[in-house]
C-alpha positions as CSV (number, residue, x, y, z in Angstrom):
1,M,133.7,142.2,137.0
2,K,135.6,141.9,133.9
3,N,138.9,144.1,132.5
4,E,136.2,145.6,129.9
5,D,134.1,146.7,132.6
6,F,137.1,148.3,134.4
7,D,138.4,150.4,131.3
8,F,134.6,151.5,130.3
9,Y,134.2,153.0,134.0
10,I,137.4,154.4,134.0
11,D,137.2,156.3,130.8
12,K,134.0,157.4,132.0
13,I,135.2,158.5,135.1
14,V,138.4,160.3,133.3
15,K,136.2,162.0,130.7
16,N,134.5,163.4,134.3
17,I,137.4,164.9,135.8
18,S,138.7,166.4,132.4
19,N,135.0,168.6,132.6
20,I,136.1,169.3,136.2
21,Y,139.5,170.8,135.5
22,N,138.0,172.4,132.8
23,A,135.2,174.3,134.6
24,F,137.3,175.1,137.6
25,Y,140.5,176.4,135.9
26,L,138.3,178.3,133.5
27,W,136.1,179.8,136.3
28,K,139.5,180.3,138.3
29,N,140.5,182.5,135.2
30,L,137.4,184.2,135.3
31,Q,138.1,185.7,138.7
32,N,140.6,188.4,137.0
33,S,139.4,192.0,138.0
34,N,141.4,193.3,134.9
35,H,138.4,192.1,132.6
36,N,135.4,193.6,134.8
37,Q,135.3,196.1,131.9
38,I,134.0,193.4,129.8
39,Y,132.2,191.5,132.4
40,N,130.1,194.6,133.2
41,R,129.6,195.2,129.8
42,Y,128.1,191.7,128.9
43,K,126.7,191.2,132.2
44,Y,124.3,188.5,131.6
45,F,126.2,186.7,129.6
46,W,129.6,186.6,131.8
47,G,126.9,186.0,134.6
48,I,125.6,183.0,133.8
49,T,129.0,181.4,132.3
50,T,130.5,181.8,135.7
51,T,127.7,180.4,137.5
52,S,127.4,177.8,135.5
53,V,131.3,176.3,135.7
54,Q,131.6,177.1,139.5
55,L,128.2,174.6,139.6
56,N,130.3,172.5,137.5
57,W,133.4,171.6,139.6
58,L,131.0,171.9,142.9
59,L,129.2,169.5,142.2
60,G,131.5,167.5,140.1
61,I,134.0,166.6,142.5
62,P,131.1,165.2,145.2
63,K,130.3,162.9,142.2
64,L,133.1,161.3,141.9
65,F,133.5,160.2,145.7
66,E,130.1,158.9,146.0
67,E,128.8,155.6,147.4
68,S,126.5,153.1,146.4
69,K,124.4,152.7,149.7
70,G,122.0,150.3,150.8
71,C,119.5,149.0,148.0
72,K,120.6,152.1,145.6
73,K,122.0,151.1,142.1
74,D,125.8,151.2,141.8
75,V,127.1,154.7,140.9
76,V,130.1,155.3,138.6
77,S,132.7,157.2,140.9
78,I,136.3,156.5,142.6
79,P,135.2,154.0,145.3
80,F,133.0,152.3,142.9
81,L,136.4,151.8,140.9
82,L,138.2,150.2,144.0
83,K,135.6,147.1,143.8
84,F,137.9,145.9,140.7
85,I,140.6,145.8,142.9
86,P,141.8,142.9,145.2
87,E,142.6,143.8,148.9
88,G,146.2,144.1,149.2
89,E,148.8,147.1,149.7
90,D,147.5,149.0,146.1
91,K,144.4,149.2,147.3
92,E,145.5,150.5,150.8
93,K,147.9,153.0,149.1
94,I,144.7,154.4,147.2
95,R,142.2,154.7,149.9
96,R,145.5,156.5,152.3
97,E,145.6,159.0,149.1
98,I,141.9,159.3,149.3
99,E,141.7,159.7,153.2
100,N,144.3,162.4,152.8
101,Q,141.6,164.8,151.1
102,K,138.9,163.5,153.7
103,P,138.5,167.1,155.5
104,I,137.9,169.0,151.9
105,L,135.6,166.2,150.4
106,D,133.6,166.5,153.8
107,N,132.9,170.2,153.1
108,F,132.4,169.3,149.2
109,K,129.5,166.8,150.5
110,K,128.1,169.8,153.0
111,W,127.9,172.1,150.1
112,R,126.7,169.7,147.8
113,N,123.9,168.6,150.2
114,K,123.1,172.0,152.0
115,I,123.3,175.0,149.4
116,L,124.0,173.3,145.6
117,A,121.4,170.0,145.3
118,H,119.3,171.5,147.8
119,Q,118.8,175.0,149.6
120,D,118.3,174.3,153.6
121,K,116.3,177.0,155.1
122,I,118.5,177.2,158.1
123,V,121.6,177.7,155.9
124,A,119.9,180.3,153.7
125,Y,119.5,182.4,156.8
126,N,123.3,182.6,157.8
127,I,125.3,181.9,154.6
128,K,128.2,183.3,155.8
129,D,128.4,181.3,158.8
130,F,128.0,178.0,156.4
131,Y,131.1,179.6,154.5
132,K,133.2,179.9,157.5
133,S,132.2,176.2,158.8
134,Y,132.6,174.5,155.5
135,P,135.3,176.5,153.8
136,I,136.3,175.9,150.2
137,K,139.5,177.6,148.8
138,G,141.3,177.6,145.5
139,V,144.2,176.1,146.8
140,Q,142.6,173.2,148.1
141,V,141.0,172.4,145.3
142,E,144.3,172.6,143.2
143,E,145.9,170.1,145.8
144,L,142.5,167.7,146.1
145,L,142.4,167.9,142.0
146,S,146.2,166.8,141.7
147,S,145.6,163.7,144.6
148,I,142.3,162.5,142.2
149,A,145.0,162.9,139.4
150,R,147.1,160.6,141.5
151,V,144.7,157.9,142.7
152,I,143.2,157.5,138.8
153,G,146.4,156.8,138.0
154,M,147.3,153.9,141.3
155,I,143.7,152.6,139.9
156,K,144.6,152.1,136.2
157,S,148.0,151.2,137.2
158,T,146.7,148.0,139.4
159,K,145.3,146.8,135.9
160,T,148.4,147.4,133.4
161,N,152.6,146.0,134.3
162,H,153.0,149.7,134.0
163,S,152.9,152.8,136.2
164,E,149.8,154.9,134.6
165,F,150.2,159.0,134.9
166,Y,147.6,161.5,134.5
167,S,148.0,164.6,133.8
168,F,145.4,167.5,132.9
169,S,147.5,170.3,133.4
170,L,146.3,170.9,129.4
171,Y,143.1,172.5,130.3
172,K,144.5,174.3,132.7
173,E,146.6,176.2,130.2
174,N,143.8,176.1,127.0
175,S,141.3,177.5,129.4
176,E,143.4,180.2,130.1
177,R,144.4,180.9,126.3
178,N,141.0,180.1,125.5
179,L,139.6,183.0,127.9
180,K,142.6,185.6,126.9
181,G,141.6,185.4,123.3
182,I,138.1,186.0,123.8
183,I,138.3,188.6,126.0
184,E,141.1,190.5,123.6
185,I,138.2,190.1,120.9
186,L,135.8,191.8,122.8
187,K,138.3,194.6,123.9
188,K,138.7,195.1,120.2
189,H,135.4,195.1,119.5
190,I,134.5,197.9,122.0
191,E,137.5,199.8,120.9
192,Y,136.1,199.5,117.0
193,K,132.6,200.6,117.9
194,R,134.0,203.5,120.1
195,M,136.4,204.9,116.9
196,Y,133.5,204.1,114.4
197,Y,131.0,206.1,116.5
198,K,133.5,209.2,116.7
199,N,133.6,209.4,112.9
């Protein structure tokens, strides 16, 4: 496979990672109970918004690690990118980095297969036990996201003459800033209506 193909595919994956980072940190910032007054007032909007961004990162992360099986065509993912890298120390380091995240990645795959992409009847009857058996915690997700950024940097470095580093921290900062801005506008709007109807 040619280097131009590699650049095309890595760009696709970086865009997917950017969306996942953005969705995760927006979802995380939406968990602020100080905004419950706003959420309750506009519950139909916030309910579906929160669920949608959560599904984005819950489904997006296992997609990044999907592997081609049998006669299935290649899927664009991190394991697919490894095909561009010759066997050796660099490839082994990348595999080890991915292997370190295997427990949480396995849980993501369970969630995807049992409750997100499909709704298994047995899980539907006992969802609490499922969550206990296959937990996905925010701290683990943040560690995984940092690991994914490292992996992409390591993969890209194998094709350049220097070390590559990917940082997606701007999504964390900007999603928080954007949400605060929206909440402030809505609070002012509610306050204005309250004052207007008093007079």
